[in-house]
Structure formats: C-alpha cells, structure tokens
N, CA, C and O atoms as a MOPAC input file, in Angstrom:
PM7 MOZYME 1SCF
protein

 N    211.29100 1    52.50100 1    85.69200 1
 C    211.11200 1    53.02800 1    87.04300 1
 C    211.98800 1    54.22300 1    87.20800 1
 O    213.19300 1    54.26100 1    86.96200 1
 N    211.20300 1    55.24200 1    87.67700 1
 C    211.82100 1    56.53400 1    87.93300 1
 C    212.26400 1    56.85400 1    89.46300 1
 O    211.62500 1    57.68200 1    90.11200 1
 N    213.35800 1    56.18400 1    90.00900 1
 C    213.54700 1    56.18700 1    91.33000 1
 C    215.26700 1    56.40400 1    91.45100 1
 O    216.05700 1    56.22300 1    90.52500 1
 N    215.52700 1    56.73300 1    92.50300 1
 C    216.93700 1    56.83500 1    92.92300 1
 C    217.10000 1    56.42100 1    94.52900 1
 O    216.35900 1    56.70600 1    95.47000 1
 N    218.18900 1    55.73800 1    94.51100 1
 C    218.56200 1    55.42700 1    95.88700 1
 C    218.92700 1    56.57200 1    96.79800 1
 O    219.24500 1    57.66000 1    96.31600 1
 N    218.89100 1    56.35000 1    98.17500 1
 C    219.24900 1    57.59100 1    99.11000 1
 C    219.67400 1    56.90600 1   100.36500 1
 O    218.96900 1    56.00800 1   100.82700 1
 N    220.88300 1    57.30400 1   101.00000 1
 C    221.07800 1    57.10400 1   102.22800 1
 C    220.42000 1    57.97900 1   103.15100 1
 O    220.63500 1    59.17300 1   102.94200 1
 N    219.64500 1    57.68900 1   104.15200 1
 C    219.11300 1    58.42800 1   105.10800 1
 C    219.60500 1    58.36100 1   106.44400 1
 O    219.33100 1    57.38800 1   107.14700 1
 N    220.39900 1    59.42700 1   106.91700 1
 C    220.99900 1    59.40900 1   108.05600 1
 C    220.14900 1    59.62500 1   109.22600 1
 O    219.39300 1    60.59500 1   109.16700 1
 N    220.13000 1    58.80500 1   110.41600 1
 C    219.17600 1    58.81000 1   111.34800 1
 C    219.86800 1    59.60500 1   112.53900 1
 O    221.08200 1    59.78000 1   112.64300 1
 N    218.92400 1    60.04100 1   113.39200 1
 C    219.25400 1    60.97700 1   114.52700 1
 C    220.63300 1    60.39100 1   115.36000 1
 O    221.50800 1    61.12700 1   115.81400 1
 N    220.62600 1    59.10200 1   115.44300 1
 C    221.75800 1    58.39600 1   116.09100 1
 C    223.01200 1    58.32300 1   115.49400 1
 O    224.05700 1    58.06300 1   116.09000 1
 N    222.87400 1    58.59300 1   114.12200 1
 C    224.08900 1    58.71000 1   113.33500 1
 C    224.12300 1    57.38700 1   112.45000 1
 O    224.98500 1    57.25600 1   111.58100 1
 N    223.26900 1    56.51900 1   112.66700 1
 C    223.09900 1    55.29300 1   111.73200 1
 C    222.55700 1    55.67100 1   110.52800 1
 O    221.87400 1    56.69500 1   110.49000 1
 N    222.78900 1    54.86600 1   109.31000 1
 C    222.10800 1    55.10000 1   108.25000 1
 C    221.13100 1    54.09300 1   107.43500 1
 O    221.46200 1    52.90700 1   107.39600 1
 N    220.16700 1    54.43200 1   106.90600 1
 C    219.26900 1    53.38700 1   106.13900 1
 C    219.36600 1    53.70200 1   104.73600 1
 O    219.41600 1    54.84300 1   104.27800 1
 N    219.39000 1    52.64300 1   104.08800 1
 C    219.27100 1    52.76100 1   102.60900 1
 C    217.74300 1    52.68900 1   102.11400 1
 O    217.02000 1    51.73200 1   102.39100 1
 N    217.36200 1    53.68900 1   101.42800 1
 C    215.99200 1    53.89600 1   100.99600 1
 C    216.03800 1    54.22600 1    99.49500 1
 O    217.10300 1    54.36400 1    98.89300 1
 N    214.80500 1    54.34700 1    98.91200 1
 C    214.55200 1    54.38000 1    97.53700 1
 C    213.59700 1    55.79300 1    97.41400 1
 O    212.61400 1    55.93000 1    98.14400 1
 N    213.91800 1    56.63200 1    96.60200 1
 C    212.87600 1    57.78700 1    96.40000 1
 C    212.20000 1    57.35100 1    95.02800 1
 O    212.83000 1    57.35000 1    93.97100 1
 N    211.02600 1    57.02400 1    95.12100 1
 C    210.17300 1    56.54300 1    93.83800 1
 C    209.47100 1    57.86000 1    93.43400 1
 O    208.46000 1    58.28300 1    93.99400 1
 N    210.04100 1    58.40600 1    92.51000 1
 C    209.52600 1    59.50400 1    91.92500 1
 C    208.12900 1    59.43700 1    91.23800 1
 O    207.34900 1    60.38900 1    91.23600 1
 N    207.86000 1    58.15100 1    90.61800 1
 C    206.50800 1    57.84400 1    90.09800 1
 C    205.41800 1    57.76700 1    91.19200 1
 O    204.26400 1    58.02400 1    90.84800 1
 N    205.67100 1    57.44200 1    92.46000 1
 C    204.76600 1    57.41100 1    93.39700 1
 C    204.53100 1    58.62000 1    94.10700 1
 O    203.52000 1    58.73600 1    94.80000 1
 N    205.32900 1    59.48800 1    94.00600 1
 C    205.03200 1    60.92700 1    94.69600 1
 C    204.71300 1    61.86100 1    93.76900 1
 O    205.37500 1    61.91400 1    92.73200 1
 N    203.75800 1    62.65500 1    93.97200 1
 C    203.37400 1    63.70600 1    92.92000 1
 C    204.12600 1    64.98400 1    93.12200 1
 O    203.94200 1    65.87700 1    92.29500 1
 N    205.01400 1    65.19900 1    94.19900 1
 C    205.79400 1    66.41600 1    94.41000 1
 C    204.91300 1    67.38400 1    95.19800 1
 O    203.79300 1    67.00000 1    95.53400 1
 N    205.28800 1    68.47900 1    95.48500 1
 C    206.49600 1    69.04600 1    94.75300 1
 C    207.78600 1    68.46500 1    95.63500 1
 O    207.64600 1    67.80400 1    96.66400 1
 N    208.85500 1    68.77000 1    95.14300 1
 C    210.12100 1    68.09500 1    95.66200 1
 C    210.92600 1    69.45100 1    95.95500 1
 O    210.77600 1    70.53000 1    95.38100 1
 N    211.89000 1    69.10400 1    97.07400 1
 C    212.79900 1    70.18800 1    97.72600 1
 C    214.16200 1    69.81800 1    97.69000 1
 O    214.55800 1    68.65900 1    97.56300 1
 N    214.97900 1    70.97300 1    97.82200 1
 C    216.37600 1    70.84900 1    98.05600 1
 C    216.71400 1    71.23500 1    99.46000 1
 O    216.05400 1    72.14300 1    99.96500 1
 N    217.59700 1    70.69700 1   100.10800 1
 C    218.16000 1    71.35300 1   101.15100 1
 C    219.35300 1    72.12200 1   100.68400 1
 O    220.18500 1    71.61100 1    99.93500 1
 N    219.45000 1    73.48200 1   101.17100 1
 C    220.35700 1    74.48500 1   100.60400 1
 C    221.23000 1    74.98200 1   101.70100 1
 O    220.62300 1    75.66100 1   102.52900 1
 N    222.45900 1    74.82200 1   101.91000 1
 C    223.44600 1    75.29200 1   102.72600 1
 C    224.28200 1    76.28400 1   102.07000 1
 O    224.83200 1    76.01100 1   101.00300 1
 N    224.43100 1    77.54800 1   102.69800 1
 C    225.08300 1    78.62700 1   102.11500 1
 C    224.82900 1    78.93000 1   100.46100 1
 O    225.73300 1    79.22700 1    99.68100 1
 N    223.53300 1    78.80300 1   100.13700 1
 C    223.12700 1    79.00000 1    98.63000 1
 C    223.69700 1    77.83700 1    97.78400 1
 O    223.91400 1    77.94400 1    96.57700 1
 N    223.91100 1    76.78300 1    98.46600 1
 C    224.30300 1    75.45300 1    97.38100 1
 C    223.50800 1    74.23500 1    97.85700 1
 O    223.68600 1    73.75300 1    98.97500 1
 N    222.66000 1    73.77100 1    97.01000 1
 C    221.93500 1    72.59200 1    97.22200 1
 C    222.89900 1    71.41000 1    97.61900 1
 O    223.94400 1    71.11800 1    97.03700 1
 N    222.34600 1    70.77500 1    98.73500 1
 C    223.38200 1    69.67200 1    99.39400 1
 C    223.51100 1    68.58600 1    98.41000 1
 O    224.64800 1    68.14900 1    98.23200 1
 N    222.54700 1    68.08200 1    97.74700 1
 C    222.62500 1    67.02500 1    96.94300 1
 C    221.62100 1    67.26500 1    95.64800 1
 O    220.57800 1    66.61300 1    95.58900 1
 N    221.90400 1    68.05600 1    94.78800 1
 C    221.16800 1    68.63000 1    93.67000 1
 C    220.68600 1    67.43000 1    92.73200 1
 O    219.70200 1    67.60200 1    92.01200 1
 N    221.36800 1    66.22800 1    92.73700 1
 C    220.97100 1    65.16000 1    91.97500 1
 C    219.72300 1    64.14600 1    92.65600 1
 O    219.24600 1    63.14400 1    92.12300 1
 N    219.43400 1    64.61200 1    93.71800 1
 C    218.34800 1    64.08100 1    94.64400 1
 C    217.28600 1    64.92100 1    95.28100 1
 O    217.15300 1    65.09700 1    96.49200 1
 N    216.49200 1    65.45400 1    94.25400 1
 C    215.29700 1    66.33500 1    94.81000 1
 C    214.54700 1    65.29000 1    95.75400 1
 O    214.39300 1    64.08700 1    95.54200 1
 N    214.11600 1    66.04200 1    96.85000 1
 C    213.46400 1    65.25100 1    97.98500 1
 C    212.03600 1    65.56300 1    98.12300 1
 O    211.63700 1    66.72500 1    98.06200 1
 N    211.21400 1    64.51100 1    98.31700 1
 C    209.91900 1    64.90300 1    98.81900 1
 C    209.86700 1    65.45900 1   100.20000 1
 O    210.75100 1    65.16800 1   101.00600 1
 N    209.00400 1    66.14200 1   100.47500 1
 C    208.79500 1    66.92900 1   101.86500 1
 C    209.32400 1    66.32700 1   103.15700 1
 O    210.10200 1    66.89600 1   103.92200 1
 N    208.76300 1    64.98900 1   103.32800 1
 C    209.34000 1    64.48700 1   104.63800 1
 C    210.73400 1    64.25800 1   104.66500 1
 O    211.33700 1    64.43400 1   105.72400 1
 N    211.39800 1    63.84700 1   103.53200 1
 C    212.82000 1    63.56000 1   103.51400 1
 C    213.44500 1    64.89500 1   103.53500 1
 O    214.47000 1    65.04700 1   104.20000 1
 N    212.95800 1    65.83400 1   102.90800 1
 C    213.67800 1    67.13700 1   102.95900 1
 C    213.55100 1    67.89800 1   104.36400 1
 O    214.41200 1    68.66200 1   104.80000 1
 N    212.36000 1    67.57800 1   105.00100 1
 C    212.36200 1    68.15500 1   106.40700 1
 C    213.38400 1    67.56700 1   107.25500 1
 O    214.08400 1    68.21200 1   108.03600 1
 N    213.44700 1    66.14600 1   107.04100 1
 C    214.51400 1    65.38800 1   108.06000 1
 C    215.93700 1    65.90000 1   107.73900 1
 O    216.75400 1    66.18800 1   108.61300 1
 N    216.18000 1    65.99700 1   106.31500 1
 C    217.64000 1    66.61500 1   105.92400 1
 C    217.92300 1    67.94400 1   106.52100 1
 O    218.97200 1    68.15900 1   107.12900 1
 N    216.87700 1    68.95300 1   106.33100 1
 C    216.93700 1    70.23200 1   106.89800 1
 C    217.32200 1    70.30800 1   108.30900 1
 O    218.27600 1    71.02500 1   108.60800 1
 N    216.63000 1    69.58500 1   109.30500 1
 C    216.64400 1    69.47600 1   110.65100 1
 C    218.21000 1    68.78900 1   110.84600 1
 O    218.96100 1    69.36300 1   111.63500 1
 N    218.57500 1    67.88600 1   110.31800 1
 C    219.94700 1    67.41200 1   110.30200 1
 C    221.03100 1    68.27500 1   110.14700 1
 O    221.97700 1    68.16300 1   110.92600 1
 N    221.05100 1    69.31600 1   109.06100 1
 C    221.90900 1    70.07500 1   108.72900 1
 C    221.87200 1    71.34900 1   109.44400 1
 O    222.90700 1    71.97700 1   109.66900 1
 N    220.62800 1    71.78300 1   109.83400 1
 C    220.56500 1    72.86100 1   110.91100 1
 C    221.07900 1    72.47400 1   112.13400 1
 O    221.82900 1    73.29500 1   112.66300 1
 N    220.90100 1    71.57500 1   112.64600 1
 C    221.43100 1    71.07200 1   114.02700 1
 C    222.90000 1    71.10000 1   113.93600 1
 O    223.52300 1    71.71700 1   114.80100 1
 N    223.49600 1    70.52400 1   113.02200 1
 C    224.82600 1    70.57700 1   112.68600 1
 C    225.38700 1    71.85100 1   112.66000 1
 O    226.41900 1    72.05800 1   113.29900 1
 N    224.77900 1    72.86500 1   111.91600 1
 C    225.39100 1    74.16500 1   112.01000 1
 C    225.22000 1    74.78200 1   113.25000 1
 O    226.08100 1    75.58500 1   113.60900 1
 N    224.13000 1    74.51900 1   114.06500 1
 C    224.03500 1    75.23300 1   115.35200 1
 C    224.92900 1    74.42800 1   116.16100 1
 O    225.65100 1    75.09600 1   116.90200 1
 N    225.07500 1    73.12900 1   116.21800 1
 C    226.16500 1    72.68300 1   117.05600 1
 C    227.45200 1    73.11400 1   116.87200 1
 O    228.17600 1    73.30900 1   117.84900 1
 N    227.94200 1    73.33800 1   115.43900 1
 C    229.18900 1    73.54500 1   115.33400 1
 C    229.56600 1    74.89100 1   115.28500 1
 O    230.72200 1    75.25500 1   115.06700 1
 N    228.31800 1    75.87400 1   115.54700 1
 C    228.43300 1    77.32900 1   115.51700 1
 C    229.20000 1    77.74700 1   114.15600 1
 O    229.99400 1    78.68800 1   114.18300 1
 N    228.95400 1    77.04500 1   112.99000 1
 C    229.65600 1    77.35200 1   111.74100 1
 C    228.99100 1    78.61200 1   110.96200 1
 O    229.46400 1    79.10400 1   109.93800 1
 N    227.93000 1    79.00700 1   111.55800 1
 C    227.54100 1    80.19800 1   110.67100 1
 C    226.81500 1    79.90700 1   109.35900 1
 O    226.38700 1    80.79400 1   108.62000 1
 N    226.72100 1    78.74100 1   109.15200 1
 C    226.05000 1    78.28100 1   107.75200 1
 C    224.64800 1    78.65500 1   107.68300 1
 O    224.02100 1    78.51500 1   108.73300 1
 N    223.98200 1    79.12700 1   106.60900 1
 C    222.69900 1    79.27100 1   106.61000 1
 C    221.97800 1    78.14600 1   105.97300 1
 O    222.27300 1    77.91600 1   104.80000 1
 N    221.04400 1    77.37200 1   106.57000 1
 C    220.38700 1    76.27000 1   106.15600 1
 C    218.96000 1    76.62500 1   105.67800 1
 O    218.22800 1    77.30600 1   106.39500 1
 N    218.56000 1    76.16600 1   104.46900 1
 C    217.04500 1    76.59700 1   103.95000 1
 C    216.50500 1    75.47600 1   103.10100 1
 O    217.22400 1    74.62800 1   102.57200 1
 N    215.26900 1    75.52200 1   103.01200 1
 C    214.53600 1    74.69300 1   102.07400 1
 C    214.16500 1    75.41600 1   100.84600 1
 O    213.62700 1    76.52100 1   100.91700 1
 N    214.45400 1    74.78500 1    99.60100 1
 C    213.99900 1    75.58700 1    98.42600 1
 C    213.18200 1    74.39300 1    97.52300 1
 O    213.48400 1    73.20400 1    97.42300 1
 N    212.14700 1    75.05500 1    96.95800 1
 C    211.25800 1    74.07900 1    96.06600 1
 C    211.88400 1    73.92600 1    94.86800 1
 O    212.38500 1    74.89600 1    94.29800 1
 N    211.92400 1    72.59700 1    94.32100 1
 C    212.57100 1    72.28800 1    92.93300 1
 C    211.58700 1    72.94900 1    91.84400 1
 O    210.36600 1    72.99100 1    91.99100 1
 N    212.19300 1    73.39700 1    90.86900 1
 C    211.59100 1    73.86400 1    89.53500 1
 C    211.75200 1    72.85900 1    88.61100 1
 O    212.56700 1    71.95600 1    88.79900 1
 N    210.97500 1    72.93100 1    87.51300 1
 C    210.90300 1    71.90300 1    86.49400 1
 C    212.30700 1    71.81500 1    85.95400 1
 O    212.69600 1    70.76300 1    85.44800 1
 N    213.17200 1    72.99700 1    86.05000 1
 C    214.54300 1    72.73400 1    85.43100 1
 C    215.41000 1    72.11600 1    86.44000 1
 O    216.43600 1    71.48300 1    86.19100 1
 N    214.94400 1    72.33800 1    87.53100 1
 C    215.95800 1    71.40600 1    88.68700 1
 C    215.69500 1    69.96000 1    88.61700 1
 O    216.49900 1    69.12700 1    89.03600 1
 N    214.43800 1    69.63800 1    88.02700 1
 C    214.04700 1    68.19100 1    88.05100 1
 C    214.67200 1    67.72000 1    86.71800 1
 O    215.21400 1    66.61500 1    86.73500 1
 N    214.66500 1    68.32600 1    85.72600 1
 C    215.31400 1    67.95100 1    84.52600 1
 C    216.58200 1    67.78200 1    84.62800 1
 O    217.06000 1    66.75100 1    84.15500 1
 N    217.42800 1    68.74400 1    85.26500 1
 C    218.82500 1    68.49200 1    85.51000 1
 C    218.99300 1    67.44900 1    86.43900 1
 O    220.09400 1    66.93300 1    86.24600 1
 N    218.40200 1    66.92800 1    87.33400 1
 C    218.48200 1    65.69600 1    88.08100 1
 C    218.15600 1    64.51100 1    87.44300 1
 O    218.42100 1    63.44200 1    87.99300 1
 N    217.51500 1    64.55600 1    86.15400 1
 C    217.29800 1    63.23600 1    85.59300 1
 C    215.90900 1    62.68000 1    85.94200 1
 O    215.61800 1    61.51000 1    85.69000 1
 N    214.95700 1    63.63900 1    86.59500 1
 C    213.55600 1    63.24500 1    87.16700 1
 C    212.66500 1    63.64800 1    86.02700 1
 O    212.75400 1    64.80000 1    85.60100 1
 N    211.74900 1    62.73800 1    85.45700 1
 C    210.71400 1    63.10200 1    84.52100 1
 C    209.67200 1    64.13600 1    85.16000 1
 O    208.94000 1    63.93000 1    86.12800 1
 N    209.77900 1    65.28000 1    84.39900 1
 C    208.98000 1    66.43300 1    84.90600 1
 C    207.31400 1    66.03000 1    85.11400 1
 O    206.63900 1    66.57100 1    85.99000 1
 N    206.87500 1    65.20300 1    84.36100 1
 C    205.60600 1    64.82600 1    84.55900 1
 C    205.24800 1    63.83200 1    85.65600 1
 O    204.09200 1    63.46900 1    85.87400 1
 N    206.42600 1    63.37400 1    86.40000 1
 C    206.12400 1    62.45700 1    87.59000 1
 C    205.93000 1    63.18400 1    88.98300 1
 O    205.65400 1    62.60300 1    90.03200 1
 N    206.11600 1    64.54400 1    88.82900 1
 C    206.00800 1    65.26500 1    90.11800 1
 C    206.55600 1    66.51000 1    89.81600 1
 O    206.66000 1    66.89700 1    88.65200 1
 N    206.98100 1    67.28700 1    90.96000 1
 C    207.60200 1    68.58300 1    90.79300 1
 C    206.71400 1    69.59800 1    91.33800 1
 O    205.87300 1    69.32400 1    92.19400 1
 N    206.90300 1    70.89400 1    90.80900 1
 C    206.28700 1    72.01300 1    91.40800 1
 C    204.96300 1    72.32200 1    90.86400 1
 O    204.49700 1    73.44100 1    91.07800 1
 N    204.32600 1    71.49000 1    90.21000 1
 C    202.95800 1    71.55300 1    89.90400 1
 C    202.81900 1    72.16200 1    88.55500 1
 O    201.69600 1    72.41100 1    88.11500 1
 N    203.85200 1    72.40400 1    87.90100 1
 C    203.67500 1    73.25900 1    86.41100 1
 C    203.49100 1    72.23100 1    85.33800 1
 O    203.34000 1    72.58100 1    84.16700 1

C-alpha cells in the first residue's frame, strides 16, 4: 500500500489522524511552501488537503504579522520520488 499517515489540524485547533492513500488519488500533488521551504516535504498533498493547509498557514502568517510568504507549489516527479511516493501512482501527470 502506497500511503502515509497525516495529522490534519482543524480550524478549532483540534487534530484528526488521516491517511493519504497515494494509490487512490491520481494527483497532482502539492506542497505548502512558507518562505521558499516546503512545510512537510515528505508528505505531498492532494489538492483538498493542500488548500486546507495553505489556508491554515496563511491565516497564521496574517494573524501574527510575520511577513512570511505562503504559497502552493505543484510537486514534480523528483519531489514524489524523494518523498518515497511511486511516480506511477499520481503526481504531475508526467
């Protein structure tokens, strides 16, 4: 099975344990990037997870007035390989 566990932090601060099943999702996968650094490079995210994490990090950057730049970046085949995700199971469509 090509999957990884992940803690998903909810808007109220609670957390849920979930599993990203890379065999079930065809990709593409995304990184949330803060100041040019992927937040969790070993966990490429399907878009719904990535959008949630992006919103969470962007809100934190705004609330703390940290000046951090929060972005979404699509994973490449090399990113997926580095993370230990089978390239054939998803990714950027290459």
